[in-house]
Structure formats: structure tokens, C-alpha cells
N, C-alpha and C positions, 0 to 999 in steps of 0.2 A: 788367373784362377788355378789353384792347385788341383791335382787329380786325387781327390779324397774318396776312399772306399768306405762303404758301409756294409758290414756283415750282419745279416738278419735272416731269420727263418721262422716259419709258423710254429715249429717245434718249441721255440723259446716262449711262446704264449701257451702252448699246451702243458708245459710244466705248471702244476697247480697244487700248492701246498695245502689248500683247503679253505673252508669258509672262515672269513675274518682274519686270515693270516696276513700280516703286513706285506709280505713279499708276494704280492698277488700278480696275476697276469695283466691286470689293469695298468701296472707300472709301465709295461711295454706297449699296451694298446694305445695309450694316449700319445706316445711318441710315433707309433706307426701311422696314426691318423694324420699327423702333420706330414710325415714322410711321403704319404700317398698323394699329396698335392703336387701337381705337375711343376709348379714354379720352384718347389723345393727339391723334388726328386731329380729333376734335370741337372742339378748342380753336382751330382755324385755318380759314382760307378758302384755296381753291386756284383762283386766277384762271386763265383761259385766256390763252394768249399765242402769238405766231407768230414764225417766224424773222425776224431782221433782214435788211434788204436790203443790197446792196453800197453803196448810197448812204449808208445810215446808218453802216455799218462804215467807209466811206471818210472819215468825219469824223476818224478817228484812224489809218487804215492806207492804205498805198499800193495802187494798182490791181494792181501786180505781186504783192504779197503775197496779196491776195484771190484773184487768179487762180491762184496757186501752191497755196493751200490748197484751192481748188475742184477742182484737178486730182486731188486724193487721193480724191475721191468714187468709191465703188465698187471701189477698189483694195484688195486683200487686205492690202497692206503698203506704206507709204511712210515716208520720214523727212525731216522738215523741218529738223532739226539732229541732232547725235549723240544728244541726249536726248529728242527730240520726235518720237514715232512715231504713225502714224495707221492706222486700219482703215477698212473700207468706209463706215461711218456717221459717221466723225469730223467731216467737213465739215458734215454736217447737224446734228450735235450742237453744233458751234462756232457756227454762225449762230443756232441756237435759243437758245444760252446768252446771246448778246448780246441777242436779242429778249426774253428773260426780264428782263434788267436794264432795258432801255429801257421795257418795259411797267410794271415796278415804279415807275420814275420818274413815268410818266404817271399811274398810280393814286394815288401819293402826292400829286402836284400837285392832282388832282381831289378829293382827300379821301375816295376810295372805300375806302382802307385806311389804317391808322395807321402801320404799319411792315411790313417784310417780310424774308424770308430766301430767297435764290435758291440752291437746291442744284444747282448747275450743274457739269458737266464738259464739256470740258476747262477747267482754271483759266485765269487770264488775265494776272496782273500782270507777268510777264516779257516778254510779247509787245511787241516794238518796232514802230515805224511800218512798217518794211520787212522785219521778220524775226520768225518764230515761234521761240520758244526756251523752254527750261526747263519743258517739258511743256505750254506755253501756245500756243494757235493764234492767237486774237485777244484783245485786252486788253478784257475785258468791262467792268471798272469804269471804264476810261478812256473808252470809248465812251459809257457811261451818263452820265458827267460832262459830256461834250461835248453829248450830247443835252439834258441839263438846261439848259445854257447857251444853246445855239444854237437849240433847238426849243421849249423850255418857258419861256423868259423869265427864268430864274434868273440871278442876278448873281454869286453866290459858292457854291462847292461845297467841302466839306471831305472829304478821303479819309483815313481812318485805316487803316493797313496793319499788322496785328500778326502777319502770317505770319513764320515763322522766317527766310525769305530776303527780301532786299531787293527791292522791286518796281521794278527798273530801268526797265521799260517805262512804268510809270505815272509815275515821276519825270520821265523824259525827255519825256513827252507834255505836261507842264505846267511845265517848268523855267523858262520865260521869261514866265510870266503870273501875275497876282495874282488871277485869277478862280477858281483852284483852289489850295487849301492842301493839300499832300501831307505827311502825317506818317507816318513808318515807324519801328517798333521791329524789330530784326532781329539775328541772330547775325552777328558780324563779327570778323575777315575770314572770309568764307565765300561760297559761290556766291550771286550772280554776280560778286562782287568790288566792287560799287558800294555806295554808302550810307555813305560816310565822314561824320563829324560836320560837316566843313567844306563839304559839298555843300549849299548853302543857297539855290540859285536864282541867276538871272542877269537883269539888266535889271529890267523891271517885276516879275519873279518873285523878286527877291532877298528872302530872308526867308520866302518862301512854300513852301519845301521844308524840312522839319525831319526830320533823321535822328538816331535814337537808337540807335547801334550798341552791341551788348552782347557780352561775351566768351563767355557761356554759363554755365549753372548758375543763372540767375536764375529765381525762382519767383513765386508769387502776391504776396508782399509787395513785391518789387522792381517788378513790373509795376503793382501798385496805386499805388505811389509815383509812378511815371512818369505814370500817368493822372491822379492827384489833383493833382500839382504842376506838370505841364507841359502835357499834352494838353488837359485840360478847361479850364484857364485861358486857353490860347491860343484854343480854340474859342469861349469866351465873348467874347473880344475880337474875333475875326474875324466872328462872327455869320453863319454860312453859311445859305443858303436850304435846304440839303440836306446830310445827312451820309451818306457811303458808307463801308462797312467791308469791307476785304479781309481776310476771316477765315480764317487758316491755323491748323489744329489741330496743326501740327507743332511748336508750342512746348509741347505736352503732355509731361509728364514720361514718359520711356520711349519717345518717338518715335524710330524707328531712324535718322532723318536729322539729328537735332538733339540739343542738349545743354541745352535749357531744362527747367524743372520746374513748369510751370503745371498746376494741377489743374482738374477740371470746375467746382467752385465758383469757382475763379479766373477761368475764362472767363465765368461768370455775373456776377462782379463787374465785369469789363471792359465787358461788355454793359450792365450797369446804369448805369455811368458814361456810356456813349454814349446810352442811352435818356433819362437825366435831362438830359444836355446838349441833345439834340435837342428835348425838350419845352420847354426853357428858351429856345432861340434860333430854332427853325424849326418850331414847331407839331408836333414829334414826327417830322418827316420823316426816317426812318432806313431805309436799305436795306443789308442785309448780304449778301455774296456769298461762296461757298465758294472758297477757294484751296487751299493744301496741307494736309498731315496724313496720316501714313502708319502710325500705330498704330490698328488698327481699334477698339479700346476707346476710345481717345482721340477718334476721329471720332464714335462713337456718343454718348458721354457729353458731349463738348464741345458737339456740336450741340444736344442736348437742354437743356443748361445755358443756351446762348444763347437758344433758343426760349422757355424758361421766363421769361426776363427780358423778351423782346420782347412776349409776350402778357400778362405781369404776373400770372402765377399759377404755383404749383408744379405740375410735371408728374409724373404717376404712371407712371414708366418702370421701376420696379424697381431702379434704380441711384441712388447718392447724388450726384445732379447739382444739386440745388437749393441755393441760397445761404441759409444760416441767418442770423437777425438777429445772432447773436453773431459769426459770422465776417465778416459785412458790416461790423459796427462795428470789428472788429480791422483789416480792410483799409482802411477809410476813414481810420484814424488812423496808417497805416503810415508809418514814417520810414526812409529809406535814405540812407546816405552813400557808396554805391558810386562809385568814381572815374569809371566810364564814364557814370553818370547825372549826376554833378556836372559833368562836362565838357560833356555835352549841354545841361544847364541853362544853363551859362555862355554857350554859343553862342546859344541861343534868346533869352536876355536882351538880345542885341544888337538884336533886332527886335520883341520882345513884352514886355509887362509881366507879370512873374511875381512 
């Protein structure tokens, strides 16, 4: 069994965008309820971590943005954009979320843990250098990548973003560099409107942004094909020192904000692909962070499916989240001729050997 860390804190529940907001504290409460079960909790370690400083967050965000988010502290309500609302503890949660990821990078580098899942709120991948947006205050995964490169001596970081929505903030953070390979699968066209297949990077970064836009109604087989035939081969060629995953459970079938059809065992398979790739190219250094996901059953079951693959054993959750050998074999041989996937494949072939 691997030494899998979980980063979690009550502050992540205290962040509350308000009544009827889809990014509600309940998204994490349903996960925490299962994590509290002894037979689940005993499979993981729970490291201590501290809030990130503005110096750390400033590797990816402007002083103006950091000050603006800090102004929300203690306020009953504030709005950073039409979708991005805050409560008194939102700023504290946001800087702690960044701290969870940077600590995760440090512990992976030192070898104290094998891999990790950061159950943080607010999410991060939409946050731009100068603007919070799309429920996101700071870009947690982007700061973690910069920390890995600028403070931990890593040369290449791969970010895999399977959230329903394109991670515009993450893409823009690294669009002109080859030090970070950003790969996104997402429903398109959809919020935030970015992530066209021809957005491939600029300058030194040309080819190091890979977008796989999908029209909707893609499920386990289609996603397995994308990971088997595009994402994993590119990762092998790139050979990152660290893999980060922006894990959105809003591609779960039945999610109210999306049209995808991935199941809990499907999430397990995607995670297994990332675990195997990480073990092959970077000594298993894999850090998963929570992004979107708005169906509570999907949150709970998807999270446990991911955790089961990270730690390398089936979890006794009372739900059918674990990946059977038969289904894993089926997905590993999945073939898909979907036009959107074929188009993405043809673009990726300009830069990578598939």
C-alpha cells in the first residue's frame, strides 16, 4: 500500500459562497463524512500544513489581486466577479488551499509521501493572474507548479486537468513556457469559452498546451481512450518531474452543470493511468487537487475512487467505487473514433509522437 496523504481542514468547509451557490460547503462535507470512517481514514496520512504567504502566491498572482482577496476577510459577503462570492473565512481558506498544495509538493520531493489528494476549497483553475473568477480565488495548482520549479529545483511539471470546464487561468499561467505541460479535457464550447483545440501555446511554450475539447455525452470509454492514446504517451515523452491533476468531478454522469457521463470506476481508471505514468517517469510524484463537481453522490464516489487508486487498495465505503479487473481491462483496450478526439489527436501529433 502506498503512503497517500490527504490535505484537509475545516476552513475549507467554512468558505461559503452563499445560498444556492453550486460551489457549496456540502461538496466537501459528503467527502469528509466517508473519510471519517475508521476503515477509510486508516488508509491515509494527514500531514500538517500552513497558509501560503503572499510571496508564494505572488509567483502566479498580482499584488492587486492578493490585496483584493484579502479585503474580503471578515466580511459577511463580497463578490470578486458575478460568479465568485466570498464569506468571512474565504480568504483564510484560499491561502490555506495554496499552502496545502505547496506542502504537498515539498513532501513529494522529500519522499515523505508517495502521492496525495488535496481536498481544498475554493477551487483554483479559473483564477487568472489579476482576476478571481469561476468560483476560484487563487490558482492553487498553478502556484504549486511554480513552487515546484522555482523553489524545489524541478525542471518539468505536467498538469492534467479533467474538470468539465477549461482551466483558463492555468493555461494562461504557462502558455509561453516549456517548463509546464498543460493538458485539458473539457466540455466545449462552454464556460469560460477558452480551450479550443488550436490553443497550443506560444513561443517556447508552443506544443506544451494540449486542449481536448469535447461536445458532451462522453463517458468512461471515451475518456479512457484519450488517456490511453494521447495523455499517457505525451507524458512518457515529456518525462515530468511531477504530475499535478486538477480533478473536477463535474464530468460525473448526472452532474447538474455538465453533460459528461463518467462513472466512479471511470475516475478510478483515469487515476490509475496517472499513478502508473507517475511511477514510470517521476518516482510516483503525483498530487491531485479538488476542482469542480456539483452532484454530491458524484463528489463522494468519485473522490473515493480516486483515493482507492492513489493508495493502491480497495476502499470499504459501502459504494461501488472500486475498479474491477474486468472493467480495467475493458477500458485499457478502449477504442474511440469520435471526431473531437480524432481532431485533438491530429493537432497533438504536430508536436508529440503518438
